[in-house]
N, C-alpha and C positions, 0 to 999 in steps of 0.2 A: 503495499500500500503506499502510496505518496506521504512523506512525512510532512507534517503540516508545518505551513510557514509561520515564523514568528509574528506577533503582532506588530502593528505597523504605529510607527509614530513619526512626529515632524523631522526626529533627531537619527532616524535611522538612516543607515546607507546603504542601496542596495540598487542591482541594474539587472536588466533583464536581456536575453537572448533570444531571436529567434530567426530560424532560416527562412528566406526567403528565395527569388527566382533570377533577378540579372539586376547585375550593378556595374559601374564603371571603378576602376582599379584607381585607388588614390595615389596620388606620387608624394615620395617621403619629404617632399619639399614644400609642397601644398600647405594652406594652412590648415588646420585641426579641423574637420569636418561638424558640419553643424548636427546637434541633434533635434531631430524632430520635436514638435512639441514640449520643448522645454519654456520656462518660465510662466508656465499658464497658471492658473490659482489653483487648477485640480491637481497639479504635479505632487507626485512622492517624492521629498529629495533624496538624491541619491540612487535612485530608482529607473530604471532604464529598461527599455524593449529594444533588441538589435535583432534586425531581420539578416539572417546568412544568406549568399548565394547558392542556388541550385546547380551545382557543380561538381563535379567528378570528383574532387578533391573532398567536399562536403559529405558527398554519401560514401566515401570509403572510410572517412575517419569515423563519421556520425555524430550526432549531436551531444551526444553524454560525452565524449573523449573530447571534441573541441571544448565545450562547455570550460573542462578542466584544465586544457591546454593555454586558452585564449584569458581564461580569469587570471591563472596564476600569472600568465605574462603583464596582466595589466594588473595587479595589485586587489583581485575582486576574491568575490569568495562566491562559489555557485550554491545559488539558491534551488533550483531545479531543473531537468533537463527532458527536454521535449521532442522525440524521436519521429512521432508521429508528424509533427509540426516540422520539424528541422529546425529544433532551435530550443533555447536552455535562460534561466534568469540567473542574475549574479548580483553581486553588491558590490560599489564599487563609488569614486569621487567622480565630480561630474570631469574633472581633467583625464584622468585616465578614462573615462568612457569617451572623451573623442578621440584618445589616443587609440582605443578598440575598434573604435569607427573606420578608422582608416586602415584596418586590415584585411589584407586580398580576399579573405573569404567573406568577410561581412560585407551585406548591402547596405544597411542605417541600422542607425541605433536612435531609439525613440525613447522618448522619458515617459516613463508610467503614470497612469493617473488612477482615480477613483473616480469608479462608474456608481452613478446614484439607484439607490436602492427602489424598487416599488413601494409603494404606501398602499398597502389595502384598505380600502374604505371602511372605517370602524361600522358595524351592526350589530342590532340584537341579537341574541341566539334565536333560531325558530325551533320549533318544536318535530321532533322526528316521528311522531306519533300516525299511525296510519301509512307508514312508507314502505310495507316489507317489499321483498323482492320476491317475484314467485319463481318456481324452478325452472321455469318454460323460459321462452326466450321473448317475452314479452313482458314488461315490467309496469306496474300501475297501482296506487300513482305514481308521478315522478316530478321533478324539480322542473320549471317552463324551460330550462334550457335544453335536456335531454329531449324533452316533450317536441320542440321545434325543429331540433336537427333530423328526426327522423319521418318528416310530412314536408309537404312543398309549399303545402298553403296554410294560412289562418283559416278557420280557428283551431284552437289547440284540443286535443282529444283525450289528455292526460293519461298519454301510453308512450312507453318507447320501447320498439322492437328491435331485435340486435340477434345475431346469429348465435347460435351454441359454442362456436369456439371461443367466442367475447376475446380475444386477443390472445388466448392461450398460449405458452409459448415465446412470447415477445417483450423484450425487455425496455423499459422506458426510461430515461434517465431524468431528471428533474435537475437542474440547475438555478438552483434559487437560495433559499433560508434553510434546505435542509428537509426534514422529513419526520414526523413522529410514528416510529415503529410500533407503538402499542394500539396505535389507535385501532378498534376492534372494526371500524368499517375497510381496513384496508387486509384483512382476514388473512395476516403473516404471510401476504405479498411482497414486501417491503422490506428493502435493507438499506445500509448505508454506504456510500461511496466517500471517498476522501474527502477532509475539508479544506477548501483552497480559499478559505476568507480573510486569511492572515492572522485568526489567532488560534489559540490552541484548542483540543478538543475533538469532539467527533462530528458528524452530520446529523446531530438532533438539531429540533426545531422548538426554537424559543420564540421566533416572530410569529410562525402561522400561517405563513405565505407560502411555502413549500408543500405544508399538508392540505392546503386549500386548494391548490395545483393537482397533488394527487387525486385528492377527493373525485375533481373533474375525470380527470383521465381515467383512472382506473379503480374508485373505488366499489364495493358493492353496492350500495345505496345510491352515490350521486355519480356513479362513474359510467363510461362512454365503452369502455373494455375492462369487464366485470373478473376476468382472467389473467389481465396482463401482469407482469412481475414492476414493481417499482423500485429505482434507484435513487437516494436520494442525495446529490452532492451539490454540499456547501460552498456557494460563493462568497455569501453577503455575512458581514458580523460589523460590529459596534466601534466604535474610538474608543469607548472605557470597559465596555464586556461586551460579550458576542452578541447581547440586544440591547445595549447602550452607548448613548451617545449619539454619534450621525452613524447611520446603517451605511454600507457601504460593499462596493467591490473592488477590489483593485484590478486593474487590467492583467496583471500579470499572473494573476488565479485565475480570471475567467478562461486564458490561453493554456493554463495546465489543467482546468477541469475539461477542456474540449479534449486536448491530447489524448488525458488518461482514460476519456471514454472512447476515442478512436481505436488505443490502443488496448482496452479492456473488455469492450463490450461484445457479448457473443449477439450473433446475427442471428435474426432479426432484430431491429432496435431502432428507439427512437430518442431524438433530444429533443426537449423541450425547453427553451431556455427565457429565464423570466428576465426582464431587464427595466429601466427605465429610464426615459429622456434626459440626456446631457449627465455631466458628471459633476462633483461635488468640488467646494472649494476646502481645501482643506484646512484652512485657517476659522472659517465662519460656520460650515458646515450647508452653504446656501447652494442652490444651484447654480453650473456654469453650463457654456457650452465644452464640448470635446474634443481633444486633439483630431484633426482628420488622420493624422498619421496611426493613431490607435486605434480608431473607427477601422481604417482600413485593415489593420492587424488583425481585429475582430472579427471583419467579413471573411478575411482569407481563411481564419480558423474554422468557419462555420463553411463555408465551399472546402475544406480538406475532409471535415466529416464528411460530408455528401459525396462527395469521391472515394472516401473510404466504405460508402455502404450504407451511410447511416442518415435516416431521413430525421432533418431540421426543424423545427417550429418554432417562429418566433413572436412573440409579441408586438404590436404597431405600436406601443406605447400610448400615453394617455393624455398629451398636452393641446388636444383639439388643434391641430395642426398637421400640415402638409408633411408626411414622414421623410420624404425624400429631400426636402429642405432640412430638417432638424439633421438627418445621419449620413448626407450624403452619397446615398448609393444602397445597394443592396447584395446579397450574397446569393450567387446562380444556386437554382436549388432549393434554397429556404421557403418554406410557407411563411408569410407577414402577413399575419391576423389581427383585422380589428373587430370591435365588440359591438353589436346590436341590443337593443332592449326588446322587450316582451312584444311590442307593439312592430315590430320588423322597420324600425329607422335605427339610425346611429346611434350608438351610446353618447352622450354630450362630451364627454372626458375623450372619447376614441379619436387618434389620430385617424389620417384618412390619404387618399391620393395614390395616385398610379405606381406607387411602391408597394402597394397592398396587394395578395393575390385573391383575398377572400374575406369573409365577416363570416362571425361565428356567435352566440350566446354570449354575451359578457356584463350585463348590468342587473345587479338584484339577482345574481344566481345562487340558488344555496348549493353548499358544499358544508366540506369535512373542516371545522375549527378545531382548535387544540383542547376544547374543554365541551363540544357540541355541535351540531350544526349551525351555521351561518350564513345569514344573506348578504354577499357581498359584491364588489363590481371591480372589474377591469380588463383590461385587454388581454393578461395573462391568464385570464380563465377563458379566454374567447381563444386563446391558444389552446391552453389545453383541451377544450373541446375539440381541436382539430388533431393535437397529440392522439386523443384517444382514438380517434377515427382511423387515423393513420395503423395504429397497431390494431386496430378491430380488423384492418385491411389485409394487413399481414401476416394475421392470423388464418386468414380466408385459405383451404385449400387449393384454391383456383389462383392464388398469388402467391403461392408457394418459390420463393427464392427472388422474387422481385423486386428489381432495383429500384433506388427513392426516385429516379425519376419516370417510372411508369407509376407508382403511387399518386406521385404529383399530378402527372398529368390526369390521371383518374379523376383524383378529387375535384380538381378544380377545373377541367376542361369537358368530364363526362359527368358526373354526379351531380355537381351545384345548382342549385336553384337559381335560375337567372330571373332579372327584374322586379324582385317583390320589396326591395327596400328601399327607405327614402331617405333625402337628407345627408348621403354619403360625403358629399364634397368634391371639389373639382376635378375629373381625374381616376375617381375610385371605381374599380371593378364593381359590377351590378352581381354579384355572387353569394349566395349563402350557405353555407354548409351542409350536405345531404348524405347522412348515412346509408339510405336506402340503395334497390338496383337502380341501373340505367334508365330503365323504361319509361319514365315520366317524359323525360325533359331533353334525351336526346335523341336526334333525330336521324332518321330511317330506318330502314328495318333489313339488316343484310342477308337476310337467309327466305328462300320464297320455293314453293312447292306448286307445282302445276301439271292437271294432267294431257297426256299428249294424245292425239287423234288414235292412236293404237292402244290403249289403255297404260303405259307405261307413265310413270311418274317423273318428270324432271326438277331436277333442284338447281335452281341459281342461286349465286350467293355473289357479293361483294368482299375482296379482301381488303385489308389495312392497306396495300399500294394502291386502292381506288381502282382496281381491274375487275370486270366481273367475270365469272366463273361459271360453268355449267355441266353437269353429267347427267343420264337417265337411268331408269332401274334398267337389269338386263332383261329380263321376262315381267310381263304385267302382273301387278301384285307382289313382286318382290325378286329374289332371285341375285342379290347384289347390286353394283352400281357400275356403270363405265368408267373409266380414267377421265378425271377433269377435264376440259377444254379451257384456254382461257382467252379472254378476248384481247381484241389488237387495241380498242381504245382505252383508253386510263381517264381518271378523275370521276368514277361512280361512286356516291356515298351509299347507295340503297338499290335495291331491284324486287320487283313485281311482276307476278307473270298469271296469266288466264289464257284460256284456248277461247278463240274468237268462234263464231255460230257456224263456221265449215271446218273446227278442227285444227286450223292453223293457231297457233301461240300467239299472243301479244306480248312483248318483253316491254316494261316500265322502268326506265331509270331515271334516278334522283341525282342531282348533283349537288356539292356542300352548298352552294350560293341559291338553293331551294328550285332549281328548276326541272321539269318534267319533260324527258324525252320518250318516244314509243319506237318500237320498229316491231316490226310481223313475218312469222316464217313464209317464206313464198308459198311452199306446200305443206299441209300437213306433215308432223313428225320429221321433216327434212333437216333442219337446224342448220338450213339456208337461209339468212335474213336480208329483209330489205336494209336500206339505210336508214338511220337513226333521223326522225323528224323532232322537231322542239314544239311542245304545247306553248299556248299563250299562258303569259303569267294569270295568277290568282287576281283577285280585284284589289286594288290598292298596291298592287304591287308587293303583297307578300310573299317572303319565301317559304314554300311549301318545304313541312318537317317528315311529313308521311305520308304514303300513299299506295291505295290498294284498289283492286277491282274485284267487279263480278257481272254476272249476266241479270240483265232485268228481264220483265213479263214480253219485251216485243224481241228477245234475244238477242240487242243491242249491248256492248260490254258498256258498265259504268266506271267510273272512278272516284274514288271517296278518300279524301284528303284531308289532314289538317296542316294549319299554318303553324308559325315559330310562333305567333302570337296568339293560337289557342282555336282560331276559328274555325270550323268545320265547313266544308266545301263538298260538292260534287258534279260533275257534267256527263254526258252519255253520246254514244257515238251517233255520227248521224244518221247511218243507217249500219245493220248488220255487217260486220265486217270490215266499213268502211274506214278509211285513215283522217277522214275530217271528223270533228268533234264540234259539239254545241258548247255552248258559252259556259261559264261556273256559275252555279246557283250556290246561295249561302243556306246552311238550315240554320233554324232558329232554335237557339239556345244560351240560354242567360248567364252561363260559366264559361270556363276554359274544356276543349276536349285536346289530347295527348295521342295515345294510341288509339287506334282504330283499325277496325276487322269489319268483312261483309260478308256475307255468305247466302246463296240462293237456296230459296224453299225448291222443290219437286214442282210447283205450280210456275215457276218464273220469279215470285216475288222476291225482294231481297229483303234480309236482316241485317242491318248496321247496328254494329256496336263500338262503343268509345268509353274511353276511361277519363275521367276529370281530374283538375289538381289533385285533388283529396285520396285519389284513387279509384272511386266509386263509379260501376261499369253502367252505365247508361244504353238502352236500345229505340230503335224506332223502324217503322216497314212502311210502305208506302200506301197509302188507300188509291181509292181509285183517279182522284186526279192528285193530288199531292204525298207529302211524308207524314205520318202522325205525329206527336209531339213524343219528345223523347221521353219516357220512361226509366227511372231507376232501378236495377235488380237489386233483391235484398243480399244481405250476407256482406263479407268482409272485402275490403279494395283490394285490388288488383295494380300493378306496376302498368304490364302490356298483355294485352290477349291477342288471341288467333282465335279461329273458327272452322269447323267443317261440317258436314252433312253427313249422319248414320246412314246406314243402308237402309231403314225403316223410316227416313225421312226427318225427322228427329234433329236438331241440330246438336251439335257439339261444342264447345267453348272451351276452350284452356288458356292459362291466364300464369303469369309469373307475379307471388307475392315480394313483400318488402324486402326479404331475404335473397330472392332470387331462386326461391322455392317452386316448383311446378304445380298447378292443378288441374281440375276439370270438373265440369258438371252439364248436366244432359238436360235438355228439355222434357219435362214429363209428359207434357201433348205440346202440340204447335202453339208457340207463343209462351208458353208456362214452363219457368226454368225451374230444376231442383238446386239442391244446395252445392257448395264447392265440396270438394274432396279429393284427397292429396294423391300425386301421381307418384310413381317411385322417385326414390330421392334422389334429386341431382340439384345442384347449383348452377342457373343458368342466366345469361343475359338477354338472350333471343331465343325466342319459339315462332313459330310456324306450321300450321296444320293442313291437310289434304287427303280427299278418301280415294284410298287403291282399288283398282279395276277388282276386287274380291270383295268391297265391301268395309274392308278394315280402315279407319282411321289411320295414317302414318302423322309423326312427329318428328321435326327435325327442330333441334334447341344450337345454340352457341354459346360456350362458356365465357367467364369472364379473360379467358388468355385468347379466345380465338377458336378453341377445339370445338368440333363438330360430333354431336351426339344424337342418335335415332331412338325412336319407341314406337311400335306398334301394337293396336289394338289386339287381344288376343282372339278375339274373332267379332262378325259383324254386331253391332250394337254393344259390344259389351262395356262393362264399366272397368276391367282392367286392361293393364298395359304391361308389354314385355318391359325387361331390365332395359336400361339404357345402356345401347352399344355404341363405342367412338367409332365415325367414319374417319379416314384420312383427309387429310387438306386441313388449312385453314382460312376461318373468315374473321372478317372484319367484328370484333366482341361488340 
């Protein structure tokens, strides 16, 4: 374990050396090199941060060896060596530090400073009564923070759904004020890391802030990832005692903490980093700006952790200011998280701006205090929700071995809820943390099944390279699949298929910009295709998010779509088999619809089913002259849905829930639906359905890593399906 740093005072003489990347050799006759950030009010006299070059010499000698050699040469004393960051810390005079900066292996020397500690808002304890966690994967009642992150839209439903794995096997390192090992909500899953605060002692928490973060990250009661392991790494201490005087963190201790986690954390692991805007005036204890050199070194440490396979989550800060202007930049791959309140508005204290990646609950959120539950506020708590979610995803089997960039892209670009937050400030991303499946707001469907003229099913897909792929069943009703054929064109996000009245398949392609393009087989079952043609855009130039097709009463194809804004649309072929289409029409619906599917009855009527922002499923069918009003199906919500027709004419609806689990329900009679029942266990991101020539419904799903799975009804009209089996190839998850 790293030896604790001695307590810092204004008479201490110390210096720090860290390895960097490139520099220019300093000639011996030149004036002594400057020390970056010296003379500022937050400077720790005699303590320095020195970046070394990323050279063959440095790599061969190692940071620990160079620390001893260089500190001895310049009358210093090594405080700690950081192999993972290629650096070390040392105590020496200012004159010796300037000489050290001229060494050929040194990139630069920077003064060490005191980082400002977060100040949690003091609030009265809250009662924990009635807050028991169920043994299943849904908790109710819950804090509003947990309640908000597993659903896209308000109002809250007083429930938090999460995977069975619950972050098991993932280690979360909390760089803050320590952690309370004895807290019952942490269930024996917490341990101490070293204390890098500058005082003596372990990483026990006498301030309560690290424990509050831990409670939201992985507490049994208030936590996101309820089975993850927690490690408290103390970086904050006081000037008069561990919890007395001015609370601060030396930059040297922050760097040492990152180095230790990089070197010692078993993977997968997450770092959640708790800091406050600015530094501390060492004389008065008042906030002052930080040295740009120290801030850059801090970002370098975060980037090194990311490169080493650790996901890093940082608080946006609480000065109600543009974070980019305060800190001067961001570390690549780090989550920077702002805080929201219960009404989906920016918390008044939260920083904002384009340097943020996303937002999460952080205003008056209930979590663990040292002596009981407390409702408190801070962007650290928002970051804690994200860190717990990162652990939740790293614990999912489908994300086993995922690198930080994969999780970063998943949570920010694929899962987050867009455009529901208000008052964010200029340049801020309107993205709210979401722990559920990608079905609600991700656009396009990456797989589609359609029957060919000879009875075989054809499977179409869009892969992660934006190319369309297709293959056919070897025989009608089953018998395996032909090899994949890849399209020459590129730029497809989604695909849909349906046979024309004459048996020729129509293929629908959706681009990332929301345009729909169509092509048809020249003859049935031939897989010789016409050229692509673009359909006219939706009303108001809204980009299309999802689209599907079905036959109507007059044997014409109809396209059903939802836009990025949640509006549902439809349009029809001018005539059966025609390449000309009538204008778009808009469905009447008071809310927003996302996932959409359509299936024809035996008499040619179409049932359209769609999912709203709360996950509820709605249905409509045509009347003599137009569409009936949407009516809501009973039962719990789904993220995405698909439909097919049973051999006896009853429709079958399949869906993916908030955890990616697959479900089915069947009409009891035409137009009336039974309850949801689970399909065989498999966590999926996409699902499509079609009826085989033998009357059995065939399902194809895509998991979060792009793997393709299939399952088939055991017999026509059956309520049971075969175990999921994997197909070769990969599609866009």
